N, CA, C, O and the ligand as a Tripos MOL2 file, in Angstrom:
@<TRIPOS>MOLECULE
protein
  257   255    65     0     0
PROTEIN
NO_CHARGES

@<TRIPOS>ATOM
      1 N           0.8380   -1.2120    0.0000 N.3       1 MET1
      2 CA          0.0000    0.0000    0.0000 C.3       1 MET1
      3 C           0.8700    1.2580    0.0000 C.2       1 MET1
      4 O           0.6600    2.1700    0.8000 O.2       1 MET1
      5 N           1.8180    1.2930   -0.8790 N.am      2 GLY2
      6 CA          2.7590    2.4140   -0.9220 C.3       2 GLY2
      7 C           2.0910    3.7520   -1.1590 C.2       2 GLY2
      8 O           2.5650    4.7800   -0.6760 O.2       2 GLY2
      9 N           1.0060    3.7470   -1.8900 N.am      3 ARG3
     10 CA          0.3910    5.0130   -2.2580 C.3       3 ARG3
     11 C          -0.2970    5.7010   -1.0780 C.2       3 ARG3
     12 O          -0.6320    6.8820   -1.1610 O.2       3 ARG3
     13 N          -0.5100    4.9710    0.0170 N.am      4 PHE4
     14 CA         -1.1790    5.5690    1.1690 C.3       4 PHE4
     15 C          -0.1930    6.1510    2.1730 C.2       4 PHE4
     16 O          -0.5850    6.7590    3.1690 O.2       4 PHE4
     17 N           1.0860    5.9560    1.8940 N.am      5 ILE5
     18 CA          2.0940    6.5160    2.8030 C.3       5 ILE5
     19 C           2.2210    8.0190    2.5330 C.2       5 ILE5
     20 O           2.4770    8.4360    1.4040 O.2       5 ILE5
     21 N           2.0450    8.7910    3.5410 N.am      6 LYS6
     22 CA          2.1090   10.2460    3.3840 C.3       6 LYS6
     23 C           3.5560   10.7200    3.3550 C.2       6 LYS6
     24 O           4.4160   10.2030    4.0680 O.2       6 LYS6
     25 N           3.7880   11.6800    2.5430 N.am      7 ASN7
     26 CA          5.1180   12.2730    2.4730 C.3       7 ASN7
     27 C           5.1000   13.5600    3.2890 C.2       7 ASN7
     28 O           4.5140   14.5520    2.8560 O.2       7 ASN7
     29 N           5.7260   13.5650    4.4530 N.am      8 PRO8
     30 CA          5.6960   14.7570    5.3190 C.3       8 PRO8
     31 C           6.2780   15.9950    4.6580 C.2       8 PRO8
     32 O           5.8400   17.1130    4.9340 O.2       8 PRO8
     33 N           7.2420   15.8070    3.8050 N.am      9 MET9
     34 CA          7.8620   16.9490    3.1200 C.3       9 MET9
     35 C           6.8600   17.6300    2.1930 C.2       9 MET9
     36 O           6.6870   18.8480    2.2350 O.2       9 MET9
     37 N           6.2010   16.8230    1.3530 N.am     10 THR10
     38 CA          5.2380   17.3570    0.3930 C.3      10 THR10
     39 C           4.0740   18.0360    1.1080 C.2      10 THR10
     40 O           3.6080   19.1010    0.7030 O.2      10 THR10
     41 N           3.6170   17.3910    2.1860 N.am     11 GLU11
     42 CA          2.4770   17.9290    2.9180 C.3      11 GLU11
     43 C           2.8020   19.2980    3.5140 C.2      11 GLU11
     44 O           1.9780   20.2120    3.4970 O.2      11 GLU11
     45 N           3.9770   19.4130    4.0220 N.am     12 LYS12
     46 CA          4.3980   20.6660    4.6440 C.3      12 LYS12
     47 C           4.4420   21.7880    3.6030 C.2      12 LYS12
     48 O           3.9750   22.8990    3.8550 O.2      12 LYS12
     49 N           4.9990   21.4890    2.4510 N.am     13 ILE13
     50 CA          5.1210   22.4880    1.3810 C.3      13 ILE13
     51 C           3.7320   22.9070    0.8870 C.2      13 ILE13
     52 O           3.4680   24.0910    0.6820 O.2      13 ILE13
     53 N           2.8560   21.9270    0.7010 N.am     14 THR14
     54 CA          1.5090   22.2220    0.2020 C.3      14 THR14
     55 C           0.7420   23.0960    1.1850 C.2      14 THR14
     56 O           0.1050   24.0710    0.7870 O.2      14 THR14
     57 N           0.8020   22.7490    2.4680 N.am     15 ALA15
     58 CA          0.0920   23.5140    3.4870 C.3      15 ALA15
     59 C           0.6260   24.9410    3.5540 C.2      15 ALA15
     60 O          -0.1470   25.8890    3.6930 O.2      15 ALA15
     61 N           1.9170   25.0910    3.4570 N.am     16 GLY16
     62 CA          2.5230   26.4060    3.5050 C.3      16 GLY16
     63 C           2.1230   27.2530    2.3160 C.2      16 GLY16
     64 O           1.8590   28.4460    2.4640 O.2      16 GLY16
     65 N           2.0750   26.6560    1.1480 N.am     17 ALA17
     66 CA          1.7200   27.3760   -0.0680 C.3      17 ALA17
     67 C           0.2610   27.8070   -0.0140 C.2      17 ALA17
     68 O          -0.0840   28.9110   -0.4370 O.2      17 ALA17
     69 N          -0.5850   26.9400    0.5030 N.am     18 THR18
     70 CA         -2.0200   27.2600    0.6020 C.3      18 THR18
     71 C          -2.2240   28.4320    1.5420 C.2      18 THR18
     72 O          -2.9880   29.3510    1.2460 O.2      18 THR18
     73 N          -1.5510   28.3990    2.6600 N.am     19 LEU19
     74 CA         -1.6630   29.4620    3.6560 C.3      19 LEU19
     75 C          -1.1680   30.7900    3.0750 C.2      19 LEU19
     76 O          -1.7790   31.8370    3.2890 O.2      19 LEU19
     77 N          -0.0850   30.7330    2.3570 N.am     20 ALA20
     78 CA          0.4960   31.9330    1.7690 C.3      20 ALA20
     79 C          -0.4480   32.5460    0.7420 C.2      20 ALA20
     80 O          -0.6210   33.7640    0.7000 O.2      20 ALA20
     81 N          -1.0500   31.7100   -0.0770 N.am     21 SER21
     82 CA         -1.9490   32.2140   -1.1160 C.3      21 SER21
     83 C          -3.2390   32.7530   -0.4980 C.2      21 SER21
     84 O          -3.8340   33.6980   -1.0170 O.2      21 SER21
     85 N          -3.6680   32.1520    0.6080 N.am     22 MET22
     86 CA         -4.8730   32.6060    1.2780 C.3      22 MET22
     87 C          -4.6570   33.9700    1.9080 C.2      22 MET22
     88 O          -5.5460   34.8220    1.9150 O.2      22 MET22
     89 N          -3.4770   34.1530    2.4280 N.am     23 ARG23
     90 CA         -3.1590   35.4060    3.0880 C.3      23 ARG23
     91 C          -3.1320   36.5600    2.0800 C.2      23 ARG23
     92 O          -3.5360   37.6830    2.3860 O.2      23 ARG23
     93 N          -2.6530   36.2580    0.8870 N.am     24 LYS24
     94 CA         -2.5080   37.3000   -0.1360 C.3      24 LYS24
     95 C          -3.8400   37.6560   -0.8030 C.2      24 LYS24
     96 O          -4.0130   38.7570   -1.3250 O.2      24 LYS24
     97 N          -4.7780   36.7020   -0.7760 N.am     25 LYS25
     98 CA         -6.0240   36.9320   -1.4950 C.3      25 LYS25
     99 C          -7.0510   37.6970   -0.6770 C.2      25 LYS25
    100 O          -7.1090   37.5780    0.5470 O.2      25 LYS25
    101 N          -7.8470   38.4720   -1.3640 N.am     26 GLU26
    102 CA         -8.9120   39.2150   -0.7080 C.3      26 GLU26
    103 C         -10.1090   39.3260   -1.6450 C.2      26 GLU26
    104 O         -10.0080   39.0380   -2.8380 O.2      26 GLU26
    105 N         -11.2340   39.7440   -1.0950 N.am     27 LEU27
    106 CA        -12.4390   39.8470   -1.9020 C.3      27 LEU27
    107 C         -12.3680   41.0870   -2.7840 C.2      27 LEU27
    108 O         -12.2350   42.2080   -2.2940 O.2      27 LEU27
    109 N         -12.4590   40.8690   -4.0850 N.am     28 LYS28
    110 CA        -12.3540   41.9780   -5.0300 C.3      28 LYS28
    111 C         -13.5860   42.0010   -5.9080 C.2      28 LYS28
    112 O         -14.3570   41.0420   -5.9480 O.2      28 LYS28
    113 N         -13.7640   43.1160   -6.6150 N.am     29 LYS29
    114 CA        -14.8790   43.2190   -7.5520 C.3      29 LYS29
    115 C         -14.3170   43.3480   -8.9500 C.2      29 LYS29
    116 O         -13.4930   44.2170   -9.2350 O.2      29 LYS29
    117 N         -14.7800   42.4650   -9.8160 N.am     30 CYS30
    118 CA        -14.2920   42.4550  -11.1900 C.3      30 CYS30
    119 C         -14.6870   43.7530  -11.8870 C.2      30 CYS30
    120 O         -15.8440   44.1670  -11.8150 O.2      30 CYS30
    121 N         -13.7380   44.3950  -12.5610 N.am     31 VAL31
    122 CA        -14.0150   45.6720  -13.2170 C.3      31 VAL31
    123 C         -14.8330   45.4910  -14.4890 C.2      31 VAL31
    124 O         -15.3630   46.4610  -15.0310 O.2      31 VAL31
    125 N         -14.9360   44.2670  -14.9620 N.am     32 VAL32
    126 CA        -15.6770   44.0020  -16.2020 C.3      32 VAL32
    127 C         -17.1170   43.5960  -15.9210 C.2      32 VAL32
    128 O         -18.0490   44.2380  -16.4060 O.2      32 VAL32
    129 N         -17.3090   42.5280  -15.1360 N.am     33 CYS33
    130 CA        -18.6640   42.0140  -14.9030 C.3      33 CYS33
    131 C         -19.2020   42.3770  -13.5290 C.2      33 CYS33
    132 O         -20.3230   41.9940  -13.1960 O.2      33 CYS33
    133 N         -18.4350   43.1060  -12.7190 N.am     34 ARG34
    134 CA        -18.8450   43.5580  -11.3770 C.3      34 ARG34
    135 C         -19.1080   42.3920  -10.4320 C.2      34 ARG34
    136 O         -19.7680   42.5570   -9.4060 O.2      34 ARG34
    137 N         -18.6050   41.2450  -10.7670 N.am     35 GLU35
    138 CA        -18.7910   40.0600   -9.9340 C.3      35 GLU35
    139 C         -17.7260   40.0430   -8.8490 C.2      35 GLU35
    140 O         -16.5690   40.3780   -9.1010 O.2      35 GLU35
    141 N         -18.1160   39.6540   -7.6460 N.am     36 GLU36
    142 CA        -17.1430   39.5770   -6.5590 C.3      36 GLU36
    143 C         -16.3560   38.2850   -6.6750 C.2      36 GLU36
    144 O         -16.9070   37.2340   -7.0020 O.2      36 GLU36
    145 N         -15.0880   38.3740   -6.4100 N.am     37 PHE37
    146 CA        -14.2360   37.1870   -6.5070 C.3      37 PHE37
    147 C         -13.0790   37.3100   -5.5310 C.2      37 PHE37
    148 O         -12.7450   38.3920   -5.0490 O.2      37 PHE37
    149 N         -12.4800   36.1550   -5.2590 N.am     38 LEU38
    150 CA        -11.3420   36.1230   -4.3550 C.3      38 LEU38
    151 C         -10.0690   36.1330   -5.1870 C.2      38 LEU38
    152 O          -9.7830   35.1810   -5.9140 O.2      38 LEU38
    153 N          -9.3210   37.1960   -5.0760 N.am     39 GLY39
    154 CA         -8.1200   37.2880   -5.8910 C.3      39 GLY39
    155 C          -6.9880   37.9920   -5.1790 C.2      39 GLY39
    156 O          -7.1190   38.4190   -4.0320 O.2      39 GLY39
    157 N          -5.8870   38.1040   -5.8720 N.am     40 LEU40
    158 CA         -4.7360   38.7920   -5.3170 C.3      40 LEU40
    159 C          -5.0400   40.2840   -5.1940 C.2      40 LEU40
    160 O          -5.9500   40.8030   -5.8410 O.2      40 LEU40
    161 N          -4.2790   40.9440   -4.3710 N.am     41 LYS41
    162 CA         -4.5120   42.3570   -4.0900 C.3      41 LYS41
    163 C          -4.5460   43.2130   -5.3590 C.2      41 LYS41
    164 O          -5.3250   44.1600   -5.4630 O.2      41 LYS41
    165 N          -3.6900   42.8660   -6.3170 N.am     42 ARG42
    166 CA         -3.6320   43.6720   -7.5460 C.3      42 ARG42
    167 C          -4.5530   43.1610   -8.6450 C.2      42 ARG42
    168 O          -4.6120   43.7330   -9.7330 O.2      42 ARG42
    169 N          -5.2690   42.0830   -8.3530 N.am     43 ALA43
    170 CA         -6.1400   41.5030   -9.3760 C.3      43 ALA43
    171 C          -7.3200   42.4180   -9.6690 C.2      43 ALA43
    172 O          -7.8910   43.0130   -8.7550 O.2      43 ALA43
    173 N          -7.6840   42.5310  -10.9420 N.am     44 LYS44
    174 CA         -8.7960   43.3950  -11.3250 C.3      44 LYS44
    175 C          -9.9270   42.6110  -11.9680 C.2      44 LYS44
    176 O         -11.0480   43.1030  -12.1020 O.2      44 LYS44
    177 N          -9.6140   41.3820  -12.3640 N.am     45 PHE45
    178 CA        -10.6090   40.5860  -13.0760 C.3      45 PHE45
    179 C         -10.8750   39.2540  -12.3820 C.2      45 PHE45
    180 O          -9.9790   38.6600  -11.7810 O.2      45 PHE45
    181 N         -12.1330   38.7930  -12.4770 N.am     46 CYS46
    182 CA        -12.5250   37.5480  -11.8290 C.3      46 CYS46
    183 C         -11.9640   36.3510  -12.5960 C.2      46 CYS46
    184 O         -11.7400   35.2870  -12.0180 O.2      46 CYS46
    185 N         -11.7430   36.5270  -13.8810 N.am     47 SER47
    186 CA        -11.2670   35.4070  -14.6800 C.3      47 SER47
    187 C         -10.4690   35.9200  -15.8730 C.2      47 SER47
    188 O         -10.4320   37.1160  -16.1630 O.2      47 SER47
    189 N          -9.8410   34.9830  -16.5400 N.am     48 ASN48
    190 CA         -9.0600   35.3420  -17.7240 C.3      48 ASN48
    191 C          -9.9680   35.8620  -18.8300 C.2      48 ASN48
    192 O          -9.5640   36.6740  -19.6630 O.2      48 ASN48
    193 N         -11.1990   35.3780  -18.8180 N.am     49 LYS49
    194 CA        -12.1900   35.7750  -19.8150 C.3      49 LYS49
    195 C         -12.4660   37.2750  -19.7210 C.2      49 LYS49
    196 O         -12.5300   37.9740  -20.7320 O.2      49 LYS49
    197 N         -12.6280   37.7500  -18.4950 N.am     50 CYS50
    198 CA        -12.8900   39.1630  -18.2770 C.3      50 CYS50
    199 C         -11.6530   40.0040  -18.5940 C.2      50 CYS50
    200 O         -11.7580   41.1360  -19.0640 O.2      50 CYS50
    201 N         -10.5180   39.4430  -18.3340 N.am     51 LYS51
    202 CA         -9.2620   40.1310  -18.6410 C.3      51 LYS51
    203 C          -9.1510   40.3700  -20.1480 C.2      51 LYS51
    204 O          -8.7720   41.4490  -20.6040 O.2      51 LYS51
    205 N          -9.4900   39.3380  -20.8920 N.am     52 GLN52
    206 CA         -9.4500   39.4300  -22.3520 C.3      52 GLN52
    207 C         -10.4990   40.4190  -22.8520 C.2      52 GLN52
    208 O         -10.2560   41.1740  -23.7930 O.2      52 GLN52
    209 N         -11.6660   40.4050  -22.2120 N.am     53 LYS53
    210 CA        -12.7690   41.2800  -22.6040 C.3      53 LYS53
    211 C         -12.3670   42.7410  -22.4120 C.2      53 LYS53
    212 O         -12.6270   43.5910  -23.2630 O.2      53 LYS53
    213 N         -11.7320   43.0100  -21.2810 N.am     54 ASP54
    214 CA        -11.2860   44.3640  -20.9770 C.3      54 ASP54
    215 C         -10.2300   44.8250  -21.9850 C.2      54 ASP54
    216 O         -10.2410   45.9630  -22.4530 O.2      54 ASP54
    217 N          -9.3330   43.9140  -22.2970 N.am     55 LYS55
    218 CA         -8.2650   44.2050  -23.2560 C.3      55 LYS55
    219 C          -8.8610   44.5250  -24.6330 C.2      55 LYS55
    220 O          -8.4190   45.4380  -25.3310 O.2      55 LYS55
    221 N          -9.8720   43.7430  -24.9920 N.am     56 TYR56
    222 CA        -10.5400   43.9170  -26.2850 C.3      56 TYR56
    223 C         -11.2610   45.2610  -26.3390 C.2      56 TYR56
    224 O         -11.1940   45.9810  -27.3350 O.2      56 TYR56
    225 N         -11.9600   45.5850  -25.2350 N.am     57 GLN57
    226 CA        -12.7130   46.8420  -25.2020 C.3      57 GLN57
    227 C         -11.7830   48.0340  -25.2340 C.2      57 GLN57
    228 O         -12.0930   49.0530  -25.8520 O.2      57 GLN57
    229 N         -10.6470   47.9150  -24.5750 N.am     58 ARG58
    230 CA         -9.6710   48.9980  -24.5710 C.3      58 ARG58
    231 C          -9.0990   49.2350  -25.9610 C.2      58 ARG58
    232 O          -8.9350   50.3780  -26.3880 O.2      58 ARG58
    233 N          -8.8030   48.1680  -26.6510 N.am     59 SER59
    234 CA         -8.2280   48.2900  -27.9910 C.3      59 SER59
    235 C          -9.2580   48.8760  -28.9490 C.2      59 SER59
    236 O          -8.9100   49.5880  -29.8910 O.2      59 SER59
    237 N         -10.5270   48.5700  -28.6990 N.am     60 LYS60
    238 CA        -11.6120   49.0950  -29.5380 C.3      60 LYS60
    239 C         -11.7690   50.5920  -29.3330 C.2      60 LYS60
    240 O         -12.0030   51.3350  -30.2870 O.2      60 LYS60
    241 N         -11.6380   51.0350  -28.0820 N.am     61 LEU61
    242 CA        -11.7640   52.4500  -27.7580 C.3      61 LEU61
    243 C         -10.6360   53.2500  -28.4020 C.2      61 LEU61
    244 O         -10.8210   54.3880  -28.8330 O.2      61 LEU61
    245 N          -9.4960   52.6400  -28.4520 N.am     62 LYS62
    246 CA         -8.3280   53.3220  -29.0280 C.3      62 LYS62
    247 C          -8.5000   53.5930  -30.5110 C.2      62 LYS62
    248 O          -8.0370   54.6080  -31.0320 O.2      62 LYS62
    249 N          -9.1730   52.6710  -31.1820 N.am     63 GLU63
    250 CA         -9.3620   52.7970  -32.6280 C.3      63 GLU63
    251 C         -10.2290   53.9930  -32.9960 C.2      63 GLU63
    252 O         -10.0150   54.6420  -34.0200 O.2      63 GLU63
    253 N         -11.2300   54.2780  -32.1270 N.am     64 LYS64
    254 CA        -12.1660   55.3410  -32.4660 C.3      64 LYS64
    255 C         -11.6240   56.7470  -32.2060 C.2      64 LYS64
    256 O         -12.3190   57.7320  -32.4510 O.2      64 LYS64
    257 ZN        -15.5080   39.2710  -14.3610 Zn       65 ZN65
@<TRIPOS>BOND
     1     1     2 1
     2     2     3 1
     3     3     4 2
     4     3     5 am
     5     5     6 1
     6     6     7 1
     7     7     8 2
     8     7     9 am
     9     9    10 1
    10    10    11 1
    11    11    12 2
    12    11    13 am
    13    13    14 1
    14    14    15 1
    15    15    16 2
    16    15    17 am
    17    17    18 1
    18    18    19 1
    19    19    20 2
    20    19    21 am
    21    21    22 1
    22    22    23 1
    23    23    24 2
    24    23    25 am
    25    25    26 1
    26    26    27 1
    27    27    28 2
    28    27    29 am
    29    29    30 1
    30    30    31 1
    31    31    32 2
    32    31    33 am
    33    33    34 1
    34    34    35 1
    35    35    36 2
    36    35    37 am
    37    37    38 1
    38    38    39 1
    39    39    40 2
    40    39    41 am
    41    41    42 1
    42    42    43 1
    43    43    44 2
    44    43    45 am
    45    45    46 1
    46    46    47 1
    47    47    48 2
    48    47    49 am
    49    49    50 1
    50    50    51 1
    51    51    52 2
    52    51    53 am
    53    53    54 1
    54    54    55 1
    55    55    56 2
    56    55    57 am
    57    57    58 1
    58    58    59 1
    59    59    60 2
    60    59    61 am
    61    61    62 1
    62    62    63 1
    63    63    64 2
    64    63    65 am
    65    65    66 1
    66    66    67 1
    67    67    68 2
    68    67    69 am
    69    69    70 1
    70    70    71 1
    71    71    72 2
    72    71    73 am
    73    73    74 1
    74    74    75 1
    75    75    76 2
    76    75    77 am
    77    77    78 1
    78    78    79 1
    79    79    80 2
    80    79    81 am
    81    81    82 1
    82    82    83 1
    83    83    84 2
    84    83    85 am
    85    85    86 1
    86    86    87 1
    87    87    88 2
    88    87    89 am
    89    89    90 1
    90    90    91 1
    91    91    92 2
    92    91    93 am
    93    93    94 1
    94    94    95 1
    95    95    96 2
    96    95    97 am
    97    97    98 1
    98    98    99 1
    99    99   100 2
   100    99   101 am
   101   101   102 1
   102   102   103 1
   103   103   104 2
   104   103   105 am
   105   105   106 1
   106   106   107 1
   107   107   108 2
   108   107   109 am
   109   109   110 1
   110   110   111 1
   111   111   112 2
   112   111   113 am
   113   113   114 1
   114   114   115 1
   115   115   116 2
   116   115   117 am
   117   117   118 1
   118   118   119 1
   119   119   120 2
   120   119   121 am
   121   121   122 1
   122   122   123 1
   123   123   124 2
   124   123   125 am
   125   125   126 1
   126   126   127 1
   127   127   128 2
   128   127   129 am
   129   129   130 1
   130   130   131 1
   131   131   132 2
   132   131   133 am
   133   133   134 1
   134   134   135 1
   135   135   136 2
   136   135   137 am
   137   137   138 1
   138   138   139 1
   139   139   140 2
   140   139   141 am
   141   141   142 1
   142   142   143 1
   143   143   144 2
   144   143   145 am
   145   145   146 1
   146   146   147 1
   147   147   148 2
   148   147   149 am
   149   149   150 1
   150   150   151 1
   151   151   152 2
   152   151   153 am
   153   153   154 1
   154   154   155 1
   155   155   156 2
   156   155   157 am
   157   157   158 1
   158   158   159 1
   159   159   160 2
   160   159   161 am
   161   161   162 1
   162   162   163 1
   163   163   164 2
   164   163   165 am
   165   165   166 1
   166   166   167 1
   167   167   168 2
   168   167   169 am
   169   169   170 1
   170   170   171 1
   171   171   172 2
   172   171   173 am
   173   173   174 1
   174   174   175 1
   175   175   176 2
   176   175   177 am
   177   177   178 1
   178   178   179 1
   179   179   180 2
   180   179   181 am
   181   181   182 1
   182   182   183 1
   183   183   184 2
   184   183   185 am
   185   185   186 1
   186   186   187 1
   187   187   188 2
   188   187   189 am
   189   189   190 1
   190   190   191 1
   191   191   192 2
   192   191   193 am
   193   193   194 1
   194   194   195 1
   195   195   196 2
   196   195   197 am
   197   197   198 1
   198   198   199 1
   199   199   200 2
   200   199   201 am
   201   201   202 1
   202   202   203 1
   203   203   204 2
   204   203   205 am
   205   205   206 1
   206   206   207 1
   207   207   208 2
   208   207   209 am
   209   209   210 1
   210   210   211 1
   211   211   212 2
   212   211   213 am
   213   213   214 1
   214   214   215 1
   215   215   216 2
   216   215   217 am
   217   217   218 1
   218   218   219 1
   219   219   220 2
   220   219   221 am
   221   221   222 1
   222   222   223 1
   223   223   224 2
   224   223   225 am
   225   225   226 1
   226   226   227 1
   227   227   228 2
   228   227   229 am
   229   229   230 1
   230   230   231 1
   231   231   232 2
   232   231   233 am
   233   233   234 1
   234   234   235 1
   235   235   236 2
   236   235   237 am
   237   237   238 1
   238   238   239 1
   239   239   240 2
   240   239   241 am
   241   241   242 1
   242   242   243 1
   243   243   244 2
   244   243   245 am
   245   245   246 1
   246   246   247 1
   247   247   248 2
   248   247   249 am
   249   249   250 1
   250   250   251 1
   251   251   252 2
   252   251   253 am
   253   253   254 1
   254   254   255 1
   255   255   256 2
@<TRIPOS>SUBSTRUCTURE
     1 MET1         2 RESIDUE 1 A MET
     2 GLY2         6 RESIDUE 1 A GLY
     3 ARG3        10 RESIDUE 1 A ARG
     4 PHE4        14 RESIDUE 1 A PHE
     5 ILE5        18 RESIDUE 1 A ILE
     6 LYS6        22 RESIDUE 1 A LYS
     7 ASN7        26 RESIDUE 1 A ASN
     8 PRO8        30 RESIDUE 1 A PRO
     9 MET9        34 RESIDUE 1 A MET
    10 THR10       38 RESIDUE 1 A THR
    11 GLU11       42 RESIDUE 1 A GLU
    12 LYS12       46 RESIDUE 1 A LYS
    13 ILE13       50 RESIDUE 1 A ILE
    14 THR14       54 RESIDUE 1 A THR
    15 ALA15       58 RESIDUE 1 A ALA
    16 GLY16       62 RESIDUE 1 A GLY
    17 ALA17       66 RESIDUE 1 A ALA
    18 THR18       70 RESIDUE 1 A THR
    19 LEU19       74 RESIDUE 1 A LEU
    20 ALA20       78 RESIDUE 1 A ALA
    21 SER21       82 RESIDUE 1 A SER
    22 MET22       86 RESIDUE 1 A MET
    23 ARG23       90 RESIDUE 1 A ARG
    24 LYS24       94 RESIDUE 1 A LYS
    25 LYS25       98 RESIDUE 1 A LYS
    26 GLU26      102 RESIDUE 1 A GLU
    27 LEU27      106 RESIDUE 1 A LEU
    28 LYS28      110 RESIDUE 1 A LYS
    29 LYS29      114 RESIDUE 1 A LYS
    30 CYS30      118 RESIDUE 1 A CYS
    31 VAL31      122 RESIDUE 1 A VAL
    32 VAL32      126 RESIDUE 1 A VAL
    33 CYS33      130 RESIDUE 1 A CYS
    34 ARG34      134 RESIDUE 1 A ARG
    35 GLU35      138 RESIDUE 1 A GLU
    36 GLU36      142 RESIDUE 1 A GLU
    37 PHE37      146 RESIDUE 1 A PHE
    38 LEU38      150 RESIDUE 1 A LEU
    39 GLY39      154 RESIDUE 1 A GLY
    40 LEU40      158 RESIDUE 1 A LEU
    41 LYS41      162 RESIDUE 1 A LYS
    42 ARG42      166 RESIDUE 1 A ARG
    43 ALA43      170 RESIDUE 1 A ALA
    44 LYS44      174 RESIDUE 1 A LYS
    45 PHE45      178 RESIDUE 1 A PHE
    46 CYS46      182 RESIDUE 1 A CYS
    47 SER47      186 RESIDUE 1 A SER
    48 ASN48      190 RESIDUE 1 A ASN
    49 LYS49      194 RESIDUE 1 A LYS
    50 CYS50      198 RESIDUE 1 A CYS
    51 LYS51      202 RESIDUE 1 A LYS
    52 GLN52      206 RESIDUE 1 A GLN
    53 LYS53      210 RESIDUE 1 A LYS
    54 ASP54      214 RESIDUE 1 A ASP
    55 LYS55      218 RESIDUE 1 A LYS
    56 TYR56      222 RESIDUE 1 A TYR
    57 GLN57      226 RESIDUE 1 A GLN
    58 ARG58      230 RESIDUE 1 A ARG
    59 SER59      234 RESIDUE 1 A SER
    60 LYS60      238 RESIDUE 1 A LYS
    61 LEU61      242 RESIDUE 1 A LEU
    62 LYS62      246 RESIDUE 1 A LYS
    63 GLU63      250 RESIDUE 1 A GLU
    64 LYS64      254 RESIDUE 1 A LYS
    65 ZN65       257 GROUP 0 **** ****
């Protein structure tokens, strides 16, 4: 049953990374769809889709 043996090293790293990412994240409001999401402090979009949408709209505004 080798697969059930826990690796203390891996577990420690995973727990630390999760804690670090949780600490950095906060509730933000997407600038595109106004949806609330949990993201990094500098994050402006809830998803990559909204990021692309914003980029597209900006490029469209520039053309006019
Ligand atoms: Zn969004």
